[in-house]
C-alpha positions in Angstrom: 0.0 0.2 0.0 1.2 3.3 -0.6 1.1 6.7 1.7 -0.9 10.3 0.0 1.5 13.2 0.1 0.3 16.6 -0.3 2.3 19.0 -1.4 2.2 22.9 0.5 1.4 24.2 -2.4 -1.1 21.4 -3.4 -2.4 22.5 -0.1 -2.9 25.4 -0.7 -4.5 25.8 -4.4 -7.2 23.1 -3.3 -8.4 25.6 -0.2 -8.7 28.4 -3.4 -10.9 25.6 -5.2 -12.9 24.8 -2.5 -14.5 28.3 -2.1 -16.8 26.9 -5.0 -18.7 23.7 -3.1 -19.3 21.1 -6.2 -15.9 21.4 -7.0 -14.6 20.4 -3.2 -16.6 17.6 -3.5 -15.1 16.5 -7.0 -11.7 17.1 -5.5 -12.5 14.7 -2.4 -14.1 12.2 -5.0 -11.0 12.5 -6.9 -8.0 12.2 -4.3 -10.5 9.3 -2.8 -10.0 7.6 -5.7 -6.6 8.1 -6.1 -6.1 6.1 -2.7 -8.9 3.5 -3.3 -8.5 3.2 -6.8 -6.5 5.2 -8.8 -7.2 3.1 -12.0 -11.0 4.2 -11.9 -12.2 5.1 -15.3 -13.2 8.9 -14.1 -9.1 9.8 -13.3 -8.3 9.5 -16.7 -4.7 8.2 -15.0 -1.7 8.8 -17.6 2.4 9.4 -17.2 3.8 12.0 -18.1 6.8 13.0 -20.2 9.7 13.6 -17.6 10.8 11.7 -14.2 7.5 10.1 -12.8 5.0 12.4 -13.6 1.5 11.5 -13.5 -2.0 13.5 -13.8 -5.3 12.6 -13.1 -8.4 14.4 -13.8 -11.0 16.0 -11.2 -13.1 17.2 -13.9 -13.3 18.3 -17.6 -10.6 21.5 -16.5 -9.2 20.8 -13.3 -6.0 18.3 -13.1 -3.7 17.4 -10.1 -0.1 16.5 -11.4 1.5 14.1 -9.0 5.1 12.0 -8.3 5.5 8.3 -7.4 8.4 8.0 -4.4 8.6 4.3 -3.4 5.9 3.8 -1.7 4.9 7.8 -0.9 2.1 9.7 -3.6 2.8 12.9 -4.4 0.2 15.2 -4.7 2.2 18.0 -5.9 -0.1 20.8 -8.0 -3.6 21.1 -8.8 -5.5 23.8 -11.1 -7.0 24.2 -14.3 -5.2 22.1 -17.2 -3.0 25.2 -18.4 -2.1 26.1 -15.2 -0.4 22.8 -14.3 1.2 21.7 -17.4 
């Protein structure tokens, strides 16, 4: 099993995005799927070019960028597609 690790930047962006109640619920749902079923179809998990970076979808416009490190899954950034890539 792995452990989720949230970066300070990720936490700060989640606070900003969570002012929108429906989006807050979508973020919670996506993080829950990351922990329980990373291959859930709604996440659209895919590898990015580079050193072990991955992306998942929260909704059509919001993405989470993450990175594997041994038994830890680091959630690095969250935001609109054009802002996190």
